[in-house]
N, C-alpha and C positions, 0 to 999 in steps of 0.2 A: 409399932411402925409397919405400913404397908409399904413394902418393896416397887418399887419404879421398875417397869419395862425397860431394856437396853435402850430401847428406842427411845422411849421416853425422858429417859436419862441422859440421852445425848442432845436431843433436843432443847430438854432443857437447861445444858452445861452451853448451848448454844446461844440459846438466848441470855443467858449472862453473859456471855461473852461479848456478845454484839450489843449490850444494853438499849440503849435508845434508836438502835438502827435494826432493830431484830423485829422484821417483818417478811414473807414466806418467802422472799427471791433471797434477799440478801441470807437468810436461817440456813437454806438450800446450796447457797453458794459455801458458806461456812464450813459443810455437814460436805460439802465433794472434798474439798481443797483438808478436812479432817482425817476423811478416810477412805479419800481416795475412789469413791464408787459414786454411781450416778443414783441420783433420790425425784424420784417423778414428785410433784409438788401435792399426787396426792398421798403417798407417804410421809408427807409431812405435817399437811392440816387435817387427817383425820387424829392421828394424836394429840396435835393443840388443842383439837374441839375437847378429848378426850383428859386434859390436861386442864382446859377452861372448865370443866365441868368438874371433874375433881378440889376446882380453887387454888391449882399449884400453878394458873397464869391466868392476869386478865389482860382484858385488849383495850384498845386506845385506837380512835380513828385520828388517821392524817389530814391535813389538809389537800384539799384538791388537787392536783397537779397538769397543769394545761397539756403536757408532753404526754400525760394518758389518759386524753381524753377526757379530764375532769373528773377521773377516779380518783378515790384517795385509797389509800394505803392501811391495812391492817395492823400497827406495832401489837408487839406482845413483851410482856412486862411480868417476871418472877414476882410472885404475891409472899407475903412470909413464909407461909405455908411450902411455896414451893421451892423457897430457897433452901426450907428447913429441911424438906423432903431430900435436896442435894446433899445438904451435910449429911445427914442419915446412910445415906446410898455410899458416900465417902468413908465415913467409918465403920460401914459393913464389910466394905471392899479390903479397907485395911486390917480390919480381925478376920475375915474370911481369907486373908492372904499370908498374915502373920505367920513364919516359921517355917512356909515353902523354901526350901533351898536345894538347887541345885537346876532349877528350871530354866532356861535360857533360849532364846531367840536364833539362837547358831545352831540349838539340839533340832531345833525343827525343819 
């Protein structure tokens, strides 16, 4: 199993959450909402390209939109391999955290 980087994991989760509406700007908005951090589009597109090269996501082009000057959105979708990678990460997290007691947010 190849472990994902944290940014890759977060982006894959965002794509899964957004489903058919997962494109650069919507992924960025979802990441801001969930992490309370600003994400540059470059910080999103570089990992997206890596994830596509790894076969974890695939792209599809949307229809041209008049309000975008005829430009088409690039939508992202998890592949079967991408879903498997997320499940592997989830299992790893659960296994790694198993048995950890006494650690709480109120202590930080």
